[in-house]
N, C-alpha and C positions, 0 to 999 in steps of 0.2 A: 376572528376571536370573538367570543360573547359579549355580551352587553346585558348590564342591569340597569331595571329603572327605577330612582329612586323618585320619592315622592317625600315633599315635605310644606309646609303650610307658612304664607307668610300673608303680610297685611294688607298688601293691598289686592294680591289673585290669591283666592281660596286651596289651589289646590296646583300645584307646578311640576312635574314632572321633569328630571334630568337625565339621561340617559349618557352611562360613562362607559369607557374599557372595562373589562373585569378586573384586570390587573389595578385600577384607579379606583374603582369602587371598592376593591375588597383592600387597598391600601386605609381607605377614609372608613372602611369598619375598623380595621384592627389601631389605627391612632383615634376610634371615640371611644373604642372598649380600653383601652391604655388610660387614657384621660379619665372613663369611669369609674372607674372600676382598681382596686389595688392588686394590681396582675404581679402574682410571684410565678416566676418562673424555675423550674427546675433545669439548671446550665446543660446539670452533666449530660439528662437525659435529651435533651435537645440536642447535643452535638452529636448526641451517638446516634440519631435520629439522620443528621445529615451526614453524618461522614460514610463515603463510598470508597469502592475500591480508589477513584480517583481525583477523593477528598478527603483534608481529614478536617473537621472542625474541632474548634478544643471547648470545652466550657467559658473562658476568658473573652472566646469573639463570643461569643452567643452573648454575654453578660455588657461589653460596648455596645453591643447590636439594642440589647433592649435598654441601656440606656440612654442611648443616640432616637429612640423611635418616641420615648418616653419625655423626652428634653422637645422633638418636633410636635408632640400632642398638647404638652403644655403653650407654647408659642402660637397653635392653632386656636388653642383657646378652645 
């Protein structure tokens, strides 16, 4: 699995790097975007993209998941 390197500044260390698995890094990035922006999602379009021959995704399912992600983003600050 690939890895991202996150760089950030702290008071103790001018530059510190964290290496995270791609899925963890993507999750942190998505939550940061949700926290920082007024994200509006076209749930019907997303549901259509997620629907396959094996699985059906509904707009309501997308809306509920986005609500959950927004809650997680708020809790993490």
